[in-house]
C-alpha positions in Angstrom: -2.8 78.2 59.6 -3.5 75.0 58.4 -2.2 74.3 54.8 -5.1 74.0 52.2 -6.0 70.3 51.6 -4.8 68.6 48.5 -7.8 67.3 46.4 -6.6 64.3 44.3 -7.7 64.6 40.7 -10.4 62.4 39.4 -9.1 59.3 37.4 -11.4 57.7 34.8 -11.4 54.1 33.7 -9.6 53.7 30.4 -11.8 53.8 27.7 -11.9 50.5 25.3 -12.0 51.7 21.5 -13.6 48.4 21.0 -16.5 48.7 23.4 -18.5 50.3 20.4 -18.5 47.0 18.6 -20.6 45.3 21.5 -23.2 47.8 21.8 -26.6 46.5 20.6 -28.0 47.4 17.3 -30.9 49.5 17.2 -34.3 47.8 15.8 -34.2 49.7 12.3 -30.7 48.3 11.7 -31.9 44.7 12.4 -33.5 42.7 9.5 -35.3 39.5 9.2 -33.6 36.4 7.4 -36.1 33.5 6.3 -34.8 30.3 6.9 -36.5 27.3 5.4 -36.0 23.5 6.2 -34.7 21.2 3.4 -38.3 19.9 2.9 -39.6 23.2 2.9 -37.0 24.1 0.3 -37.7 21.3 -1.9 -41.6 21.8 -1.9 -41.1 25.3 -2.8 -39.0 24.6 -5.8 -41.4 22.0 -6.9 -44.3 24.5 -6.6 -42.2 27.1 -8.5 -41.6 24.9 -11.4 -45.4 24.1 -11.4 -46.1 27.8 -11.8 -47.1 28.0 -8.1 -45.3 31.0 -6.6 -45.5 31.4 -2.9 -46.9 34.9 -1.6 -45.0 37.9 -0.6 -44.1 37.5 3.0 -45.2 40.4 5.0 -42.3 40.0 7.6 -39.2 40.0 5.2 -41.2 40.9 2.0 -39.6 37.7 0.4 -40.9 34.8 -1.4 -40.4 31.4 0.5 -42.3 28.6 2.1 -45.0 30.1 4.3 -43.9 28.2 7.2 -40.2 29.1 7.3 -38.9 30.8 10.3 -37.2 34.2 10.6 -33.9 35.0 12.2 -32.8 38.3 13.2 -29.6 39.5 11.6 -27.6 42.6 10.8 -27.1 43.3 7.2 -23.8 44.4 5.5 -24.6 48.1 5.5 -25.4 48.2 9.2 -22.4 46.4 10.0 -20.3 48.7 7.7 -21.8 51.7 9.7 -20.7 50.0 13.0 -17.3 49.3 11.8 -17.0 53.0 10.6 -18.0 54.2 13.9 -15.6 52.2 15.8 -12.6 52.8 13.4 -12.8 54.8 10.4 -9.5 53.0 9.1 -11.0 49.4 9.6 -9.9 47.0 6.9 -10.1 43.2 6.0 -8.0 41.0 3.8 -8.2 37.4 2.7 -6.2 34.8 4.4 -4.9 33.5 1.0 -4.8 34.6 -2.7 -5.3 32.4 -5.6 -3.0 32.4 -8.9 -5.2 35.1 -10.2 -4.5 37.6 -7.2 -8.1 37.2 -6.1 -9.1 36.0 -2.5 -8.8 32.4 -2.7 -11.8 30.0 -1.5 -11.2 26.7 0.4 -12.3 23.4 -0.8 -15.8 23.8 0.8 -16.2 27.1 -1.3 -15.7 29.3 2.0 -13.6 32.4 2.4 -11.4 33.1 5.3 -10.4 36.7 6.1 -8.7 38.9 8.5 -10.6 41.7 9.8 -8.7 44.6 11.5 -10.4 47.1 13.8 -8.4 49.6 16.1 -5.2 47.6 15.4 -6.6 44.3 16.6 -7.0 41.2 13.8 -9.3 38.4 14.2 -10.3 35.7 11.8 -13.8 35.5 10.1 -15.3 32.8 7.8 -18.1 33.3 5.3 -19.8 31.4 2.3 -22.5 32.1 -0.2 -24.7 29.0 0.8 -24.0 27.2 -2.6 -24.8 30.2 -4.8 -22.7 31.3 -7.8 -22.0 34.3 -9.6 -20.9 38.0 -8.8 -23.7 38.3 -6.1 -22.3 35.0 -4.4 -18.8 36.8 -4.2 -20.5 39.7 -2.6 -22.4 37.3 -0.1 -19.3 35.3 1.0 -17.6 38.5 1.8 -20.8 39.9 3.9 -20.9 36.6 5.8 -17.3 36.4 6.6 -17.3 40.1 7.9 -20.3 39.4 10.1 -18.7 36.2 11.4 -15.5 38.2 11.9 -17.2 41.3 13.5 -19.0 38.7 15.9 -15.4 37.8 17.4 -15.4 41.7 18.3 -18.6 41.3 20.0 -20.7 42.7 17.2 -24.5 41.4 17.3 -23.6 38.7 19.9 -27.5 39.1 21.4 -28.6 38.2 17.6 -26.1 35.2 17.4 -27.0 34.0 20.8 -30.7 33.8 21.7 -30.3 33.5 25.3 -28.5 35.3 28.3 -24.8 35.2 27.6 -23.8 36.2 31.2 -25.9 34.0 33.5 -23.1 32.1 34.6 -19.3 32.9 33.9 -17.8 30.7 31.3 -14.5 29.1 31.6 -11.7 31.4 30.6 -10.2 28.8 28.5 -13.3 28.7 26.1 -12.3 31.4 23.5 -8.8 29.7 23.3 -10.6 26.3 22.3 -12.5 28.1 19.9 -9.3 29.7 18.4 -7.7 26.5 18.2 -10.6 24.9 16.6 -10.6 28.0 14.0 -6.8 27.5 13.2 -7.2 23.6 12.7 -10.2 24.4 10.4 -8.4 27.1 8.5 -5.3 24.6 8.0 -7.5 21.8 6.8 -9.4 24.0 4.3 -6.0 24.8 2.3 -6.6 23.0 -0.8 -2.9 23.0 -2.2 0.6 23.0 -0.5 1.1 26.6 -1.3 -1.8 27.9 0.3 -1.3 25.8 3.4 2.3 27.0 3.6 1.4 30.7 3.4 -1.5 30.2 6.0 1.1 28.7 8.6 3.7 31.1 8.1 1.4 34.1 8.3 -0.4 32.9 11.3 1.7 30.5 13.6 3.7 33.3 15.4 -0.1 34.8 16.3 -1.1 31.3 17.4 1.8 30.6 19.8 1.0 34.0 21.7 -3.1 33.3 21.6 -3.3 29.5 22.3 -2.5 27.6 25.4 0.7 25.3 25.0 -1.7 22.3 24.8 -3.8 23.8 22.2 -0.7 24.8 20.2 0.4 21.5 20.3 -2.9 20.2 19.0 -2.7 22.6 15.9 0.9 21.5 15.5 0.0 17.8 15.4 -2.7 18.7 12.7 -0.2 20.8 10.9 2.4 17.6 11.0 -0.5 15.6 9.7 -1.0 17.9 6.7 2.4 18.2 6.0 2.9 14.5 5.9 0.2 14.1 3.3 1.4 16.8 1.2 4.9 15.1 1.2 3.2 11.8 0.4 1.5 13.4 -2.5 4.7 14.9 -3.6 6.4 11.6 -3.4 3.7 9.8 -5.5 3.7 12.5 -8.0 7.8 12.3 -8.6 7.1 8.3 -8.6 4.9 8.7 -11.7 7.5 11.0 -13.6 9.6 9.6 -16.3 12.8 10.7 -14.3 12.0 10.7 -10.7 14.3 12.7 -8.7 16.1 11.2 -5.8 14.5 11.6 -2.4 15.7 14.1 0.0 15.9 14.3 3.6 14.2 17.3 5.3 15.7 19.0 8.3 13.0 21.1 9.9 11.9 22.3 13.2 8.6 22.1 14.7 7.2 25.5 13.1 8.7 24.9 9.6 7.2 23.3 6.4 9.2 21.1 4.4 8.2 22.4 0.9 
Protein backbone atom coordinates (compact mmCIF):
# COMPACT_ATOMS: atom_id res chain seq x y z
CA UNK A 1 0.00 0.00 0.00
CA UNK A 2 1.40 3.34 -1.04
CA UNK A 3 2.10 5.91 1.66
CA UNK A 4 -0.10 9.03 1.45
CA UNK A 5 1.52 11.88 -0.44
CA UNK A 6 2.82 14.68 1.71
CA UNK A 7 1.37 18.11 0.91
CA UNK A 8 3.75 20.97 1.41
CA UNK A 9 2.28 23.74 3.54
CA UNK A 10 1.35 26.89 1.67
CA UNK A 11 3.73 29.73 2.17
CA UNK A 12 2.79 33.35 1.87
CA UNK A 13 5.00 36.28 0.99
CA UNK A 14 6.18 38.28 4.01
CA UNK A 15 3.95 41.26 4.74
CA UNK A 16 5.63 44.67 4.54
CA UNK A 17 4.23 46.73 7.44
CA UNK A 18 5.04 49.92 5.53
CA UNK A 19 3.05 48.89 2.43
CA UNK A 20 0.03 50.72 3.86
CA UNK A 21 1.89 54.01 3.45
CA UNK A 22 2.00 53.59 -0.33
CA UNK A 23 -1.69 52.91 -0.81
CA UNK A 24 -3.46 55.66 -2.82
CA UNK A 25 -5.53 58.09 -0.78
CA UNK A 26 -9.28 58.03 -1.44
CA UNK A 27 -10.75 61.03 -3.25
CA UNK A 28 -12.48 62.37 -0.14
CA UNK A 29 -9.08 62.73 1.60
CA UNK A 30 -7.49 64.72 -1.24
CA UNK A 31 -7.79 68.51 -1.00
CA UNK A 32 -7.11 71.31 -3.46
CA UNK A 33 -4.29 73.78 -2.77
CA UNK A 34 -4.35 77.06 -4.76
CA UNK A 35 -1.00 78.25 -6.11
CA UNK A 36 -0.58 81.80 -7.40
CA UNK A 37 2.31 83.10 -9.47
CA UNK A 38 4.29 85.98 -8.01
CA UNK A 39 2.53 88.43 -10.32
CA UNK A 40 -0.89 87.03 -9.43
CA UNK A 41 -0.22 87.29 -5.69
CA UNK A 42 1.02 90.87 -6.10
CA UNK A 43 -2.07 91.85 -8.07
CA UNK A 44 -4.41 90.19 -5.55
CA UNK A 45 -2.79 92.00 -2.62
CA UNK A 46 -3.01 95.32 -4.44
CA UNK A 47 -6.70 94.70 -5.17
CA UNK A 48 -7.34 93.78 -1.54
CA UNK A 49 -5.66 96.96 -0.32
CA UNK A 50 -7.96 98.86 -2.68
CA UNK A 51 -10.97 97.09 -1.18
CA UNK A 52 -11.52 94.69 -4.10
CA UNK A 53 -11.51 91.18 -2.66
CA UNK A 54 -11.53 88.18 -5.01
CA UNK A 55 -14.64 86.04 -5.21
CA UNK A 56 -14.82 82.80 -3.25
CA UNK A 57 -13.28 79.98 -5.29
CA UNK A 58 -15.78 77.20 -6.11
CA UNK A 59 -12.95 74.63 -6.19
CA UNK A 60 -11.15 75.18 -2.85
CA UNK A 61 -13.50 77.75 -1.25
CA UNK A 62 -10.55 80.08 -0.75
CA UNK A 63 -9.95 83.67 -1.81
CA UNK A 64 -7.15 83.98 -4.35
CA UNK A 65 -6.39 85.22 -7.85
CA UNK A 66 -9.04 83.82 -10.21
CA UNK A 67 -6.39 82.36 -12.55
CA UNK A 68 -4.43 80.51 -9.84
CA UNK A 69 -3.89 76.80 -10.44
CA UNK A 70 -4.95 74.08 -7.99
CA UNK A 71 -2.71 71.25 -6.82
CA UNK A 72 -3.90 68.03 -5.22
CA UNK A 73 -2.53 67.49 -1.74
CA UNK A 74 -3.18 65.46 1.41
CA UNK A 75 -3.92 67.48 4.52
CA UNK A 76 -2.55 66.98 8.02
CA UNK A 77 -5.62 65.10 9.29
CA UNK A 78 -5.66 62.62 6.38
CA UNK A 79 -1.92 62.00 6.72
CA UNK A 80 -2.23 61.48 10.48
CA UNK A 81 -5.01 58.96 9.83
CA UNK A 82 -2.75 57.07 7.41
CA UNK A 83 0.15 57.07 9.88
CA UNK A 84 -2.10 55.71 12.64
CA UNK A 85 -3.44 53.00 10.33
CA UNK A 86 0.13 51.98 9.51
CA UNK A 87 1.64 52.27 12.99
CA UNK A 88 -0.36 53.46 16.03
CA UNK A 89 2.97 54.19 17.75
CA UNK A 90 4.44 56.40 15.01
CA UNK A 91 6.36 59.44 16.20
CA UNK A 92 8.33 62.44 15.03
CA UNK A 93 11.04 64.57 16.59
CA UNK A 94 12.95 67.67 15.50
CA UNK A 95 16.51 67.14 14.32
CA UNK A 96 17.71 69.94 16.59
CA UNK A 97 16.44 71.91 19.58
CA UNK A 98 17.00 75.59 20.32
CA UNK A 99 18.24 77.07 23.60
CA UNK A 100 14.60 77.28 24.77
CA UNK A 101 14.15 73.53 24.29
CA UNK A 102 11.77 73.99 21.35
CA UNK A 103 12.36 72.67 17.80
CA UNK A 104 15.05 74.73 16.10
CA UNK A 105 14.54 76.26 12.66
CA UNK A 106 17.40 76.49 10.18
CA UNK A 107 18.71 79.74 8.70
CA UNK A 108 16.00 79.58 6.01
CA UNK A 109 13.21 79.31 8.58
CA UNK A 110 12.61 75.64 7.82
CA UNK A 111 12.16 72.69 10.17
CA UNK A 112 14.07 69.40 9.86
CA UNK A 113 12.39 66.39 11.51
CA UNK A 114 12.81 62.64 11.92
CA UNK A 115 9.66 60.61 11.26
CA UNK A 116 9.62 57.06 12.66
CA UNK A 117 7.09 54.53 11.34
CA UNK A 118 7.24 50.80 12.16
CA UNK A 119 10.73 51.30 13.59
CA UNK A 120 12.06 52.97 10.41
CA UNK A 121 13.22 56.60 10.64
CA UNK A 122 13.51 59.03 7.72
CA UNK A 123 14.19 62.74 7.45
CA UNK A 124 11.68 65.38 6.41
CA UNK A 125 11.76 69.15 5.86
CA UNK A 126 9.02 71.75 6.00
CA UNK A 127 8.41 75.48 6.22
CA UNK A 128 5.53 77.90 6.62
CA UNK A 129 6.07 79.72 3.30
CA UNK A 130 7.02 83.00 4.98
CA UNK A 131 4.14 83.06 7.47
CA UNK A 132 4.58 83.93 11.14
CA UNK A 133 2.82 83.18 14.42
CA UNK A 134 1.42 80.03 15.96
CA UNK A 135 -0.33 78.88 12.80
CA UNK A 136 2.99 79.15 10.95
CA UNK A 137 4.57 76.72 13.42
CA UNK A 138 1.76 74.21 12.88
CA UNK A 139 2.04 74.64 9.12
CA UNK A 140 5.80 74.01 9.20
CA UNK A 141 5.26 70.82 11.23
CA UNK A 142 2.52 69.61 8.88
CA UNK A 143 4.66 70.39 5.83
CA UNK A 144 7.63 68.52 7.32
CA UNK A 145 5.45 65.50 8.14
CA UNK A 146 4.09 65.36 4.58
CA UNK A 147 7.63 65.63 3.21
CA UNK A 148 8.93 62.87 5.48
CA UNK A 149 5.89 60.66 4.82
CA UNK A 150 6.57 60.99 1.11
CA UNK A 151 9.92 59.24 1.79
CA UNK A 152 7.80 56.28 2.92
CA UNK A 153 5.74 56.47 -0.28
CA UNK A 154 2.71 58.37 1.04
CA UNK A 155 0.88 60.31 -1.70
CA UNK A 156 3.66 59.79 -4.23
CA UNK A 157 1.07 59.83 -7.01
CA UNK A 158 0.18 63.39 -5.97
CA UNK A 159 3.78 64.58 -5.69
CA UNK A 160 4.57 63.21 -9.15
CA UNK A 161 1.98 63.86 -11.85
CA UNK A 162 3.20 61.10 -14.12
CA UNK A 163 3.84 57.37 -14.19
CA UNK A 164 6.62 56.62 -11.72
CA UNK A 165 7.21 53.13 -13.09
CA UNK A 166 7.27 53.47 -16.87
CA UNK A 167 11.02 52.89 -16.79
CA UNK A 168 13.06 51.58 -13.90
CA UNK A 169 15.24 54.24 -12.35
CA UNK A 170 18.87 53.69 -11.41
CA UNK A 171 19.14 52.10 -8.00
CA UNK A 172 21.60 54.80 -6.95
CA UNK A 173 19.01 57.60 -7.30
CA UNK A 174 17.65 57.31 -3.73
CA UNK A 175 21.21 57.31 -2.36
CA UNK A 176 22.05 60.48 -4.28
CA UNK A 177 18.92 62.10 -2.89
CA UNK A 178 19.84 61.00 0.63
CA UNK A 179 23.32 62.50 0.25
CA UNK A 180 21.85 65.78 -0.95
CA UNK A 181 19.47 65.82 2.02
CA UNK A 182 22.36 65.16 4.40
CA UNK A 183 24.36 68.03 2.90
CA UNK A 184 21.35 70.35 3.06
CA UNK A 185 20.85 69.44 6.73
CA UNK A 186 24.50 70.24 7.56
CA UNK A 187 24.50 73.51 5.65
CA UNK A 188 21.27 74.55 7.34
CA UNK A 189 22.75 74.44 10.86
CA UNK A 190 23.05 78.03 11.97
CA UNK A 191 25.65 77.56 14.69
CA UNK A 192 28.40 75.17 15.72
CA UNK A 193 26.32 73.55 18.47
CA UNK A 194 23.47 72.57 16.15
CA UNK A 195 25.95 71.41 13.53
CA UNK A 196 27.83 69.21 16.01
CA UNK A 197 24.59 67.69 17.28
CA UNK A 198 23.27 67.02 13.75
CA UNK A 199 26.51 65.29 12.75
CA UNK A 200 26.75 63.21 15.93
CA UNK A 201 23.17 61.94 15.58
CA UNK A 202 23.31 61.13 11.87
CA UNK A 203 26.78 60.21 10.61
CA UNK A 204 26.58 56.54 11.59
CA UNK A 205 23.28 56.18 9.74
CA UNK A 206 24.69 58.00 6.72
CA UNK A 207 27.64 55.59 6.68
CA UNK A 208 25.24 52.67 6.35
CA UNK A 209 22.84 54.31 3.88
CA UNK A 210 25.16 56.12 1.50
CA UNK A 211 27.58 54.71 -1.01
CA UNK A 212 31.29 55.26 -0.17
CA UNK A 213 31.57 58.03 -2.79
CA UNK A 214 28.47 59.84 -1.51
CA UNK A 215 29.63 59.56 2.10
CA UNK A 216 32.97 61.08 1.08
CA UNK A 217 31.02 63.93 -0.53
CA UNK A 218 29.14 64.51 2.73
CA UNK A 219 32.42 64.36 4.67
CA UNK A 220 33.94 66.96 2.32
CA UNK A 221 31.06 69.34 3.03
CA UNK A 222 31.38 68.59 6.74
CA UNK A 223 35.09 69.45 6.61
CA UNK A 224 34.30 72.69 4.76
CA UNK A 225 31.74 73.71 7.40
CA UNK A 226 34.06 72.73 10.28
CA UNK A 227 36.81 74.86 8.77
CA UNK A 228 34.44 77.83 8.63
CA UNK A 229 33.37 77.42 12.26
CA UNK A 230 37.03 77.11 13.32
CA UNK A 231 37.91 80.28 11.38
CA UNK A 232 34.99 82.10 12.97
CA UNK A 233 36.10 80.93 16.43
CA UNK A 234 39.70 82.04 15.78
CA UNK A 235 38.52 85.45 14.60
CA UNK A 236 36.34 85.80 17.70
CA UNK A 237 39.31 84.91 19.93
CA UNK A 238 41.50 87.42 18.11
CA UNK A 239 39.05 90.16 19.02
CA UNK A 240 39.10 89.26 22.73
CA UNK A 241 41.22 91.41 25.11
CA UNK A 242 43.09 88.30 26.26
CA UNK A 243 43.19 85.91 23.35
CA UNK A 244 43.73 82.26 24.17
CA UNK A 245 46.70 80.51 22.53
CA UNK A 246 45.75 78.48 19.49
CA UNK A 247 45.45 74.74 20.12
CA UNK A 248 46.08 71.86 17.79
CA UNK A 249 43.25 69.51 16.86
CA UNK A 250 43.84 65.78 16.68
CA UNK A 251 40.68 64.51 15.01
CA UNK A 252 39.50 61.69 12.79
CA UNK A 253 37.39 62.04 9.66
CA UNK A 254 34.20 61.54 11.71
CA UNK A 255 34.94 63.94 14.59
CA UNK A 256 34.29 67.64 15.00
CA UNK A 257 36.95 69.75 16.78
CA UNK A 258 34.67 71.78 19.05
